[in-house]
C-alpha positions in Angstrom: 104.1 63.8 159.4 101.4 60.8 158.9 102.0 59.1 155.8 98.5 57.8 155.1 94.8 59.4 154.9 93.3 56.2 156.3 90.7 57.6 158.9 91.2 54.0 161.3 95.0 54.1 161.3 95.0 57.8 162.2 92.2 57.3 164.8 94.1 54.6 166.8 97.9 55.9 166.5 96.0 59.1 168.2 94.1 57.3 170.9 97.4 54.9 171.3 99.5 58.3 171.7 97.1 59.6 174.3 97.6 56.6 176.1 101.6 56.2 176.2 102.1 59.9 176.4 105.4 60.0 174.1 107.1 63.1 173.9 107.6 62.9 169.6 106.0 60.6 167.1 108.1 59.9 164.1 106.2 57.6 160.8 108.6 56.0 159.8 108.8 55.8 155.7 111.5 53.0 155.2 113.7 55.6 153.1 117.1 55.2 153.5 118.4 58.4 155.0 115.8 58.0 157.8 117.0 54.6 158.8 120.8 56.0 158.2 119.9 58.3 160.9 118.3 56.2 163.6 121.5 53.9 163.1 123.3 56.7 163.9 121.4 57.4 166.9 121.3 53.9 168.2 125.1 53.5 167.8 125.9 56.6 169.8 124.2 55.7 172.8 126.3 55.7 175.6 128.1 51.8 176.6 126.0 50.9 179.0 122.6 51.9 177.7 120.6 48.8 177.4 119.0 50.3 174.2 122.5 50.3 172.7 123.8 48.8 169.1 127.2 48.7 167.9 128.7 49.1 164.6 130.8 45.9 163.7 133.5 45.8 161.4 132.5 47.5 158.0 134.9 46.1 155.9 134.3 42.6 157.0 130.3 42.9 157.8 129.3 46.0 155.6 125.8 47.6 157.5 125.9 44.8 160.0 125.2 46.0 163.8 125.4 44.4 167.0 122.8 44.4 170.4 122.6 42.9 173.4 119.4 42.3 175.5 119.3 41.9 179.3 119.5 38.6 180.3 115.8 37.9 181.8 114.9 38.5 177.8 116.5 36.3 175.6 113.4 34.3 173.9 109.5 33.8 173.8 107.5 33.6 176.7 104.9 30.8 176.2 103.9 31.2 179.4 103.4 35.1 179.2 101.5 34.8 175.9 97.7 34.9 175.1 95.0 35.2 173.2 92.3 36.8 174.6 88.9 35.9 172.6 85.1 36.8 173.8 84.9 33.1 175.3 87.6 30.8 176.7 86.4 28.2 174.0 87.1 29.8 171.2 91.0 30.2 172.7 90.9 26.6 173.0 93.3 24.1 175.1 96.6 25.1 173.3 96.3 28.9 174.5 96.5 30.7 177.9 93.0 32.5 178.0 91.8 35.9 179.5 88.9 38.0 178.3 89.8 40.9 176.4 88.0 43.3 179.0 89.7 41.9 181.7 93.2 41.7 180.4 93.0 45.5 178.9 92.1 46.3 182.5 95.3 45.0 183.9 97.5 46.2 180.8 96.3 49.8 180.4 98.0 51.3 183.5 100.8 49.6 182.4 101.0 51.6 179.1 99.5 54.9 181.0 102.5 57.1 180.1 104.9 54.6 179.3 106.6 56.6 176.6 106.5 59.7 178.8 110.6 61.2 177.7 110.8 58.5 174.7 109.7 58.6 171.1 106.9 56.4 169.5 107.9 55.4 165.8 105.3 54.8 163.7 106.2 51.6 161.6 103.9 50.5 158.8 104.7 47.1 157.2 103.2 44.6 154.6 103.6 40.9 154.9 103.8 39.6 151.7 104.7 41.3 149.1 103.6 45.0 148.1 100.3 44.8 146.3 99.9 41.1 146.7 96.4 39.4 146.8 97.9 37.4 149.5 99.4 40.4 151.4 98.2 42.4 154.8 99.0 45.3 156.5 100.2 45.7 160.1 101.4 49.0 161.9 103.4 48.3 164.7 103.7 51.5 167.4 107.5 50.6 169.2 109.6 53.3 171.9 112.8 51.1 170.4 115.1 51.6 166.9 116.0 48.0 167.5 112.5 46.9 166.6 112.5 49.7 163.8 115.9 48.5 162.2 114.8 44.9 162.6 111.4 45.5 160.9 113.3 46.6 158.2 114.4 43.6 157.6 111.9 41.3 158.3 108.7 43.1 156.3 108.6 45.2 153.5 108.6 48.2 156.0 107.4 52.0 155.0 105.3 54.7 152.9 104.5 51.8 150.6 102.6 49.2 153.2 99.7 51.6 152.9 99.2 50.6 149.3 97.2 47.5 149.8 95.2 49.6 153.0 93.7 52.7 151.1 92.3 55.7 152.7 89.1 53.7 154.3 90.2 49.8 155.0 90.1 49.1 158.5 91.9 45.8 157.7 95.4 46.3 159.1 96.7 44.7 162.4 97.4 46.9 165.2 100.5 46.0 167.6 101.4 48.3 170.2 105.0 47.6 171.8 106.8 48.9 174.4 109.7 47.8 176.1 109.1 50.1 179.1 111.2 48.7 181.9 111.9 45.2 180.5 110.5 43.7 184.0 110.0 40.2 183.7 107.2 40.1 186.0 105.0 42.6 184.2 105.9 41.1 181.0 102.8 40.2 178.3 102.6 39.3 174.8 98.7 39.2 173.8 96.6 38.8 170.8 92.8 40.3 170.3 92.2 38.0 166.8 88.5 39.3 167.4 90.0 43.2 167.1 93.2 42.5 164.8 95.2 43.7 167.5 98.5 42.8 169.3 100.1 44.3 172.5 103.6 43.8 173.9 105.0 45.1 176.4 108.6 44.7 179.0 110.5 43.0 176.6 113.0 44.0 174.3 113.9 40.3 172.5 112.9 39.7 168.9 110.4 37.5 169.1 108.6 38.9 171.9 108.7 42.6 169.7 108.7 41.8 166.2 104.7 42.2 166.2 104.9 40.9 162.2 106.6 37.4 163.0 104.6 35.2 165.1 102.1 37.4 166.6 101.1 38.5 163.3 101.9 36.0 160.7 100.8 33.0 162.4 98.6 33.8 165.6 96.8 36.6 164.3 96.8 35.3 160.6 95.8 32.2 161.6 92.2 33.5 162.9 92.1 35.6 160.0 92.7 32.6 157.7 89.8 30.8 159.4 87.3 33.4 158.4 88.7 34.0 155.3 89.8 30.7 153.6 92.9 30.5 153.7 95.6 28.9 155.8 98.9 30.6 157.6 101.5 27.7 158.6 104.7 27.3 160.4 106.2 26.0 156.9 109.4 26.6 154.9 108.5 26.8 151.4 111.4 25.8 149.0 111.1 25.0 145.3 113.3 21.8 143.6 114.2 22.8 140.0 114.5 19.5 137.4 117.2 19.7 134.8 114.2 20.2 132.5 113.2 23.4 133.9 110.3 22.9 135.7 110.5 24.0 139.6 108.0 22.2 142.4 107.2 23.8 145.2 106.9 22.0 148.3 106.1 23.3 151.6 106.9 22.0 154.9 106.4 21.7 159.2 108.8 20.7 162.0 109.0 20.8 165.4 112.2 23.2 166.8 115.8 21.5 166.3 114.6 19.3 163.2 116.9 20.8 160.8 113.8 23.4 159.2 116.2 25.9 157.9 118.7 23.4 157.4 116.1 21.9 154.3 114.6 25.3 153.1 117.9 26.4 152.4 119.3 23.1 151.0 122.3 22.2 148.8 121.7 19.1 146.5 124.1 15.9 147.0 126.8 16.5 144.2 125.2 13.3 141.8 121.8 15.9 141.7 124.0 18.7 140.9 125.8 17.1 138.2 122.3 16.1 136.7 121.1 19.9 136.6 118.7 20.2 140.1 118.7 23.0 142.1 116.9 24.1 145.4 115.2 27.7 145.3 114.2 29.0 148.8 111.3 31.1 149.2 110.5 31.0 153.0 112.1 29.4 156.1 109.6 29.9 158.4 106.0 30.9 157.7 103.7 30.3 154.8 100.6 31.9 153.9 98.4 29.7 151.7 95.3 30.3 149.8 93.4 28.8 146.6 94.3 30.6 143.4 92.4 31.0 140.4 93.2 27.9 138.8 91.9 26.2 142.2 95.2 24.8 143.2 96.8 26.1 146.4 99.1 28.8 146.4 101.9 30.2 149.1 103.8 33.4 149.8 106.4 33.8 152.3 104.8 37.1 154.2 108.2 38.0 155.8 111.3 39.8 153.9 114.1 38.3 155.9 115.2 35.4 158.4 115.3 35.5 162.1 117.6 32.7 162.6 119.4 31.2 165.6 123.2 31.6 165.3 124.7 28.9 167.1 125.0 25.5 165.2 125.0 27.7 161.9 128.1 27.4 160.4 129.8 26.2 156.5 129.2 22.7 157.1 125.4 22.5 158.7 124.1 25.5 156.3 126.4 27.4 154.2 123.7 29.4 152.4 122.3 30.5 156.0 125.8 31.9 157.0 126.0 33.7 153.5 123.0 35.5 154.4 124.3 37.3 157.7 127.8 38.7 155.8 126.0 42.5 155.0 123.3 44.5 156.7 122.6 42.3 159.4 121.6 42.4 163.0 123.3 40.4 165.7 121.6 39.7 168.8 123.4 38.3 171.8 126.1 36.5 170.1 129.8 37.2 170.9 132.0 39.8 169.8 135.7 39.1 168.8 137.3 42.3 169.8 140.2 41.4 167.6 138.5 42.3 164.5 135.2 43.6 165.6 133.3 41.0 164.1 131.0 38.2 165.4 131.1 34.5 166.8 129.2 31.6 168.3 129.5 28.1 169.5 130.1 25.9 166.4 130.7 28.7 164.2 133.9 27.0 163.7 136.5 25.5 166.2 138.4 28.6 166.8 136.8 30.8 169.4 138.3 34.1 169.8 140.8 34.6 172.6 139.9 38.6 173.0 136.5 38.3 173.3 132.8 39.6 174.6 130.5 37.0 175.7 126.3 37.6 175.2 126.1 39.5 178.8 129.0 41.8 177.7 131.5 40.6 180.0 135.3 40.9 178.1 136.9 37.4 178.8 139.5 34.9 177.1 137.3 32.9 174.8 138.7 29.5 175.0 139.0 29.6 178.5 135.6 31.0 179.2 134.1 27.8 177.4 136.2 25.3 179.1 135.3 26.7 182.2 131.3 26.0 180.7 130.4 28.9 179.8 128.2 30.0 176.4 130.2 33.0 174.6 126.8 33.6 172.6 123.2 32.6 174.3 122.0 29.5 172.8 119.4 31.2 171.3 121.4 34.3 170.1 120.0 35.4 166.5 121.0 36.7 163.1 117.9 39.3 161.6 119.2 39.1 157.5 117.2 40.2 154.5 116.3 37.4 152.4 118.0 38.9 149.2 121.3 37.8 150.9 120.2 34.0 150.5 122.6 33.2 147.6 119.8 30.2 146.7 116.7 32.7 147.3 113.4 31.9 144.7 113.8 34.1 141.4 109.6 33.8 142.8 110.3 35.4 145.8 108.2 38.3 145.5 105.7 37.0 142.8 102.2 38.7 144.5 100.6 35.2 143.0 102.6 33.1 145.1 103.9 29.8 143.9 101.7 26.3 143.4 102.0 24.1 145.9 102.3 20.2 144.7 103.5 18.7 148.4 102.8 19.8 152.0 105.5 17.8 154.4 105.4 17.1 157.9 108.2 15.8 160.3 109.1 15.5 163.7 112.4 14.0 165.4 111.7 10.3 166.5 114.2 7.2 167.2 112.5 4.6 166.1 108.7 4.2 165.1 108.4 6.8 162.5 109.9 5.7 158.8 112.3 7.8 157.1 109.1 9.2 154.5 105.9 7.9 153.6 102.7 9.4 151.9 99.3 9.8 153.7 96.3 8.3 152.2 94.8 11.3 151.1 94.2 15.0 152.5 91.8 13.9 155.2 94.4 11.2 156.2 97.1 14.3 156.0 95.5 16.4 158.2 95.2 13.4 161.1 99.4 13.1 160.5 99.9 16.6 160.8 97.7 16.4 164.3 100.0 13.9 165.2 103.2 15.5 164.6 105.7 14.9 167.8 109.2 15.0 168.7 111.3 13.3 171.5 113.2 15.6 173.8 116.8 16.1 173.1 119.5 16.4 175.7 119.9 19.8 174.7 116.2 20.4 176.6 115.9 20.3 179.9 114.2 17.4 181.3 114.2 13.7 180.4 115.4 12.5 177.2 113.1 11.0 174.9 109.8 12.3 176.0 107.4 12.6 173.6 106.3 16.5 172.7 103.2 17.0 170.7 103.4 19.6 168.5 100.3 19.5 165.7 101.1 20.7 162.6 104.2 22.5 164.4 101.7 25.0 165.0 101.5 24.5 168.9 102.2 27.9 170.4 101.0 29.9 166.9 97.6 29.2 166.7 95.4 31.7 167.1 91.9 30.2 168.2 90.8 26.7 169.1 93.0 23.7 168.1 90.1 21.7 167.2 88.1 24.5 165.0 92.0 24.8 163.2 92.0 20.9 162.7 88.5 21.0 161.1 89.5 24.0 158.6 92.4 21.9 157.4 90.3 19.7 156.2 87.5 22.4 155.4 90.4 23.3 153.0 90.7 19.9 151.5 87.1 19.9 150.5 87.3 23.4 148.7 91.1 22.4 146.8 89.3 18.9 145.9 91.6 17.1 143.6 93.7 19.7 143.5 95.3 19.7 146.8 99.0 18.9 147.7 99.6 15.7 148.4 100.6 15.6 152.1 104.1 13.6 153.6 105.4 12.7 156.6 109.4 12.4 157.2 112.0 11.6 159.8 115.5 12.8 159.3 116.2 11.1 163.1 115.5 7.1 163.1 118.5 5.7 165.5 119.9 2.3 165.5 120.5 0.6 168.8 123.4 2.5 170.0 121.7 5.5 169.4 123.7 6.9 166.3 121.7 8.1 163.1 121.4 6.0 160.4 120.0 8.8 157.5 122.8 11.1 156.4 120.4 13.9 156.5 121.5 17.4 155.2 121.6 17.4 151.6 121.0 14.2 151.0 117.4 15.0 152.3 117.4 15.6 148.6 116.9 11.9 147.8 113.7 11.7 149.6 112.2 15.1 148.0 112.7 13.6 144.6 110.8 10.5 145.7 107.7 12.8 146.9 108.2 15.0 143.7 107.8 11.7 142.0 104.8 10.6 143.5 103.5 13.9 143.3 103.6 13.4 139.3 102.7 9.8 139.4 105.9 8.4 137.7 106.9 5.8 140.8 104.6 3.7 142.2 104.6 2.6 146.1 103.6 0.1 148.8 100.5 0.3 150.2 100.7 -0.2 154.4 98.9 0.5 157.5 100.1 4.0 158.1 100.4 5.3 154.3 102.2 4.7 151.0 105.8 3.8 151.6 108.6 4.0 148.5 109.6 0.5 147.3 112.5 -1.3 147.4 115.3 0.9 145.2 113.1 3.6 144.5 114.9 5.9 147.0 118.3 7.2 145.1 121.4 6.3 147.0 124.0 6.7 144.1 127.1 8.0 146.4 125.6 6.6 149.6 125.4 3.0 149.3 128.2 2.0 151.8 126.6 4.5 154.6 123.0 3.5 153.4 122.9 -0.1 152.5 119.9 -2.3 151.6 119.7 -3.4 155.4 119.6 -0.3 156.7 117.3 1.4 154.2 115.1 -1.4 155.4 115.4 -0.5 158.7 114.7 3.4 157.6 111.3 2.5 155.8 110.5 -0.4 158.8 107.0 0.0 160.1 106.3 -1.9 163.4 103.3 -3.0 164.1 103.7 -2.9 168.0 105.3 0.3 168.1 102.3 1.6 166.0 99.9 0.1 167.9 101.7 2.2 170.9 101.4 5.4 168.7 97.7 5.1 168.2 97.4 4.5 171.6 98.9 7.5 172.8 97.4 9.7 169.8 93.9 8.6 171.6 95.1 10.0 174.9 96.5 12.5 173.6 93.0 13.7 171.8 91.0 12.9 174.6 93.2 13.7 177.5 95.1 17.2 176.4 92.6 18.3 173.9 89.1 17.1 174.0 88.6 16.8 178.1 90.0 20.3 177.7 87.5 22.0 175.2 89.0 21.4 172.3 86.5 19.9 169.8 88.4 17.3 167.9 86.5 16.6 164.1 85.0 13.3 164.1 86.8 12.8 160.7 90.3 12.3 162.5 89.1 9.9 165.0 87.8 7.8 162.0 91.6 8.1 160.5 92.5 6.6 164.2 90.1 3.6 163.7 91.2 3.0 160.2 95.4 3.0 160.9 94.4 0.5 163.9 92.0 -1.3 161.8 95.2 -1.8 159.4 97.4 -2.5 162.2 95.1 -5.3 163.2 94.4 -7.0 159.6 
């Protein structure tokens, strides 16, 4: 039974049904009865069925389910991810491109009859609160109950999602997914930004099949934002409530392995808690930002849940994230503790279960398996947890108008060059800083350690169009916002001493840097003008309680701007702009080259 009278939705669903030929079509209304029935169905599949999900210990983990994907299907596949625009130039140098007609000619035979013997689930969902002027509607067609149950956590799923659309609008994102045979050689994650369409085939892993996530919320939405005058960014959103009750909102973009979720769910140090400071999470991954009626920039989190990496999440690193997983959560590719039917992953604690099932499904002695070099949980194993589970979820989480943004932070993982924190001179300089986001590879990544990886705005895999046009759009947004634009900052929690030890404590102590950032936004603290931006003056970063760890000498190192290192940095950015972007079809705005020239001139003064 269709849940809408919208002719555009109905015509598209009919067309995809004719192509994929499912035995049955089920419209997902989001009701508890329907979801309970699907859960009962998927947990009743026989052991060994790759689609099976398992019910976990309902006393210890109420409402929680477990699933494992095939070993060939455990992460996003950037080499199989395409942006299909009418011209190659429109996709730009950071995307894989194929002409839309050519891609459809290749994929249509793969979809032809792919759902024979299967059920097609029609999932209407809202990215953003129902009724929000910043929200958008999507419809995903899938042959996977796993996708339905995950989309229920990650989005506002069900009949209500059609409220924003009405009966005549064509402004919805069409998502077609089939797990097909989960064949890695025929796996494609394809975006048609000019048609508001996403096709995904031969994967059952969340990042490739929950089409509301990176596919819609970043790749398609970034293209929509460019055309409609707003921004879709790979950013957390947090609120810092001050002792006087006023809350300041900050967005922040970091490449992977730079502590994004930890910052989003930060617990302030004891001294700040005693003074009455609180941190609230609005989002941990994606921000949609649009100018509000008062001319300021407002942000919503388009998602309704967290799709987090499990390994490394523990009571010390991120107690709030761990608390999110205690009920109504789906775990993927973690390990099972067979003694009590609960879950385990590396660094959860120091007690791997003895009677364990590792992520591929083999029963093992956990401690021995680890000792032999095995991972009980896959390094990219995941939890899909409802945002409402988060102990520090913001009271403004469902505010349809979003929250007003005071500051935007960029960050990367740099051992030496970049100081702990600095502020851009203005929005244009801030856009340059975003374009220069980079991280040095760690031992966890394959290949050499310390190699610089450029990841502009932490958006490199997610910009749905030409990166040069994306930077130009940032500059246009700055002009539109004028003096009401958020202030832009750069942070680096990862500065090291000569022995390679981190010299900033990080985690909750990052609150001390947020404190300075907020004071800069309010104009209540001065700063030192340097060649690269505004830096904190001596004594302006509060180190009360960590004086032994962060001595004045250490603080000098944390805030140092080394002329030689920065001269190399500017040379590397020229190379990056010219060789990696401009030479490959990215149109770099002249204003960004001008910023490079300014910083270079400042260094040579």
